N, C-alpha and C positions, 0 to 999 in steps of 0.2 A: 476508595471511591464507592464501591459496592456496599460496604458496611455503613458508611455514612448515609448513603441514600436509603438503605433499608431502615435505619434509625428514624429518619425523617417521614417515612411513609406509613400508611396503615396496612400494608401488606408486604410480604417478602418478594423479592425478585432477584434475578442474577443477571449481570452484564456479561455477555460472552464477548471476547476479543480474540477470535481465531487467528488473526494475522499478526498478533502482538509479538509472538515468539518465532516468526519467520524472518529470514533476511530479506532484503529487497529482491534479491535474485530468486529466492523461493517463492515470493509473492508473484513475480512475474511468471515463474514456471507454473504456479497454480492457475493463474489467469489463462495461460496457454493450454493447459490440461482441460480446463472447462470450456474452452473454445472462445474465450473472450479477450485474447491478447490483443487483437487489432482494436476492439472497442475500448479497452482500457487505455491503450496508447494514444487513441485519437480523440476520445470523448471525456477524459478525466485529467485533472491536474492537481498538484499538491503545493503550488507555488505560494510562498509566503507573501509575495507582493500582489497576489490575486490576478496575475497575468494569465489570460486564457492560453493554453498550450505551454505555459511556463516561461519564466524569464531566462532560465538556463544559468543563472548566477547565484541565486539565493541557496542557502544549505539544503533545503528540501528538494529543489530541482536537481542539484548536483548528486545527492544521494539517489534520487529516483533514476537519473540517467546512468549512474555508475551501476546500479543494480540491474538495469536493463541491459547494459552492455555485458556485464558478468554473465547474465543468463544467456544472452544470444551467443557469447563466446563458448560457453559450455555446451550449448545445444549444437553448434557447428563442430565441436570436437568429437561428438558422438558418432 
């Protein structure tokens, strides 16, 4: 994507995707480390169906919840 966009533009730029290589649990851990765990939990969603708060059934909601539960379980084990 980055190469294609650079070919189409008059200047070079780079797209940074820092979360791309993290698991969902690692992403939740990062949000917690930065002090935004509650904000991300309450104010964001990734629902494919566009349901505010998530539908809980689409693949995106399932992955998000699974990652959160994995992170919370690991946090409690420490």
